[in-house]
N, C-alpha and C positions, 0 to 999 in steps of 0.2 A: 774338829772343832768348828760348832756351827756359826755360819757364815762368813767362813773365809774364803780365799780364792785357792782353788785347787788347782795345783799345778804339775804338770810331766817333764821330767827334766830327760832329754834324750840327748847321748854323746857315746862314742865309744872308748874314751878315755876315762877310766875310772876317778883319775884325778881331778880332772874337770868335772865330771857328775858330782864328786865330794865338794868342789870350789862352788859351784853353781849352787849345789843343796845348803851349803852353811850361810852364803848370802842370802838367799830365798829365807830360809829359817829365823833370821834375825828379825822378821818381821812375823809379828803376833797372828797379824791377818790374813797369812799366805800358810798353806798345807802344800806340801810337798807328798803328792799323791803315790807318786812310782818314780819308776826310771827306766831307763832302757838302751841297750849298747849298739842297735843298728834301727833301720828304716822299718823292718819287717815286723821286731818285736815290738817299736814304738806303735805301729799299727795295730797290733794286738792289743796292746795296752791302752789306746784310747777308745777301743770297741767296749774294753772291760770296765774301765774306769771313769769313761767322760770325763776327762778335766776341763775346767775353765780356759784353761793358756796351756801352752806349750813351748818350751825351751828346744832349738833344734839346733844338732850342730849340721853342717854342711858334708864332709868329708867322711863316711861310713862304710863299714862291711856291709854284704848282704845287699841293701837297698841304702842308696847314698838319700843324702837330706832332701834333694830337689823333686826326687820322686818319690819319696816319703810323705812332703807336703803334697804332691799331686792326689795320692791315694786317700790322705787323711781330709783333703777337701773334698774330694769327689764322695767320699762316704760319711764321713763325720765332721762336718765343716767346725773348726776350732781356730781360735787367733793362737798362731805362731809366729814366735821371735827367734831369729835365725842368730845364731854364734859363730861368727866366721873371722879368720884372718883378715887381715885389712891388707892383703897384697892385692897385684893385679889380678891375677888369678883368683885369691877370695872374693875381688870386689866382681868380677862376673859370673860366678858361681852362684853369689848372694843375689845379684839381679835376676839372673834366672830364676831362683827361689821365691822372691819377690812377683815374679809375673805366673808363676805356679798357683801363688795364691798365700804367700807368707807375707804377714803385715808389718815386719819391722825387723830390725837386725842390730846388733850391738856386736863391739869388738872382744875376741879373744884375745889380743894382743895390742899392744901400743909402746911404741917407742922399744922393743923387746922386752917387755914384761907381761907376764901371763896375767890374764883378768885384773887390769889397771884396776886403781881405787875408784875412777868414774863408774865402772859398770857396778859397785857395790851400791852405790845411788840411783843409778838410771834403771838396773834391770827390776828391783821390786815398784818403781814409779810406772814403768811402762808394763809390768803384769798388772796392776792395780787398771790401771787407764784402759788398756784392753777388755780386761775381764769385765768392765762395767756397760763397754760396749756389747759385748757378748750376751751378756744377760739381761739388758733391756730390750724386747723386742719391737721391731720397728711397726708402729701402730700405721695402720693404712687410713689415715686422717688427713687430708689436705691441710697444710701449714698455710696460716696465715702470712701472708706474704706483705712484707713492708711496700707501700705505695713506690713505684719507681719514679725517683725526684730528677734523675738527670734528665737536662735538657739540651742533647747535644746537636750542632751543627755538623753535617758532615766533613771530614777533613779536621774538625778539632783535638781528634788525638793524634799525640806523636808518637807514642810510645805505649807498651804492654808489658807491666813488670806482674810477674807471676812469684809467690811466695808460698813455702810448704815446708812442712817438717815429717813427724812420723805417718807411714800413708802417702807420704808426697811423690816419690817415684813413680808409682804406679798412676795415679791421680795424674801427674803431670803427662806422662806418657798416652792415658787415655785421649785427655784433653788437647795435646799438639797433635795427635794423630789424624782430626778431622780437618785441621788449616790445610788450606791449598799452598802449592808452593808460591803462587803469585802474592801471597796475603800482603796487604800494604803497610803494615809498621814492622818496626823492629820489636823483639820481646826479649827483656833480661829475665832467666828464672834465678831464682835462689832457693836453695833446698841444704836442709842442715846435714850434710853428708862431710864424710872424712875424705882428706885429701886424696888418699889412694883410689876412691871410688868414682870422682866427679870426672876423671877422663873416660872411663869406662861406660858412665851414665851417658854422657855426651855423645858418646861413639854410636851407643845404641838407640837412643832417640834420632839422631840424623840418619841411621839406615833404616829404620820404621815408619820416618815422618817425610812428608813431604817438602815441608820446607828444610831449610840447611840449620843443623844445630854443633854448635863447638863448645869445648871449654873457652870461658873469653881469656884474652892474653890482655895485658897493660897495652894500651894504645891503638887497640880495637875501635873501628869505626862503625856504629850501628846501623847496618844495612835493613830495608825492607824484606820482608819474606826470609831474616834470619834469627835464629836464638841465641842466646848467649848465656853459659851457664857460668854462675860462680864458682872459682874453682876451692875446695874444700879446704879449710884451715887459713884462708884468707878473706879479705873485705873485698868488693868490687862496690865503685862508685862511678857516677857520671858525672864527667866535667867538660865545662864549654870554653875551647880557646880560642877567639874569636871568633868565626864563623864555622869552626868544625867542634863537631861533639866526640869526645873518646869516652873509653872506658877504661878506667883506673882501677888496677890490682895491686892490694899492696897488704901486707901483713898483720895491720888491727893492733889494737892493744891487747893486751894479757888479761886486762878487767872484764873485758866483753865478752859476754858469754857464750854468745853464738859467733861465729865465724866459718862461714859468711851470715850474715846477719840482714834478715829482710829490713828492717827498720834502717840501716845503712845506705842499702841499695835506693830503698824507694825515697828516703828523705831526698838525697842526692838527686835523684831524677826530678823530682817535684821542682827543686830550685832551678835546675836546667830547663824544663818545661813548666813554668807555672799554669795550673788548669787545664793542661794537655796528656796527663797521664790516666790511663784506666788501669790501676791495681785490682789484681785478683788474688785472695787470701785463700787459700787451700788447706786442707786437715793437717793437724800437729799440734803437739803439747807445747804448753805455754803461751804467750802473748807477744812475740816477737812479730811486729809488724804495726801493733795497733798504735804505739805514738807516730809513728811516721803518716800512717794514714791520718792522723787527726789534724797534721801540719797540710796535707796534701787536701783534707776537704775544706780547709780554711782558706786554700788557694782554688778551690774550685773545679779540682779534680773528682773522679770517680772511683769508688771502690765496690767491687763485688765481694761477696762471701761465699763459702761452700755450704750447703746446708747441711744441719746435723746427720740426718738420715743417712748420707752418703760418705760421710767422713769417717776414716779409722779411729781420729782420736779429736773429739770438737774443741782444742782449744784455741787454737789460733782465730780461726773465723768466728768462735764465740764471742774472743775478747774484742773484735772490731764489731759484731754485731749488737753486743749488750752496751756497748758505748755509743750508740745510734749511729754510726759510720758507713753502714753498710746501704748503698743505695737498690743494691739487688742481693738478696739470698736465694743461691740458686743449687739444685741438685746439679752432680756432677758433669751428667751426661747432655747438661741443657749448654754448657758454658761455652764450650766451644764453638757448635753453631751460632750461638749469641754475638760471640766474639765478632764472627764474620759478618754479621749483618751490623752491629755498632760501630765498625771500622768503615 
């Protein structure tokens, strides 16, 4: 199929292989070019077939998914989507795979059901998005940066809010790792992750960063040098009670597409600290964060967005930038150092 996205499916279960292939082949623009039952066979297939995207199981014989990712990324860098169990152990293994070079993950099971309906919609979308990134080589031409429009006085920022989705876990880890323990502001982190993943992700960030990182709890009071990660499957808001500012964690509404949602957290933060928010929108599919960014800009806050070249998926930052809301459009490696200077 000329022009189709070529996918390699890797899973030690023949049942799951067939289910994943069936989901992918419903899209006429996706071609499954091969399948493998272990990491070593996957490596050989990648060398031979040179797929555009790989779906990868975590637990496999001979060579597991994490080590297969490391070897594939060292030899034949290819976008890899991990398909994993959304358990505590599955979360840790998937985060290890992302650290090894995988770029995205989706659930094999949800609420006891295998390959939930959600994956039937999301997997083809992710395959297309990652294949576009893979096929368009980065042109080493300096981008035209928007003029820096913020004119801030030292101490005017009260809070940093960071939002991300696809590619976000690794991007946030890279960004936070450069911040010193004495970073003078609290940070709120919103990443589109499932409930079972956010405790493991917060613990990993806390172990690898100088600032303190925790999964946010209802009633937490944001402190300087601390980052609070929104729990998966719930919403996180900032609320003021007299002179006290607290984090509120709640279930959210069924019709809300994202739980947690960057729009929800960012909008509430702007209401508590009008003009005092520094928002950073990182890599991710969709446009979560754009609506709240409009409100924040109207109130005098500042928005930074990640540039296209350093994004895994240029959806969320692009939505903010195209709306004319980005005060700065920055490559990922510049954001952390500039945060330290800005606050």
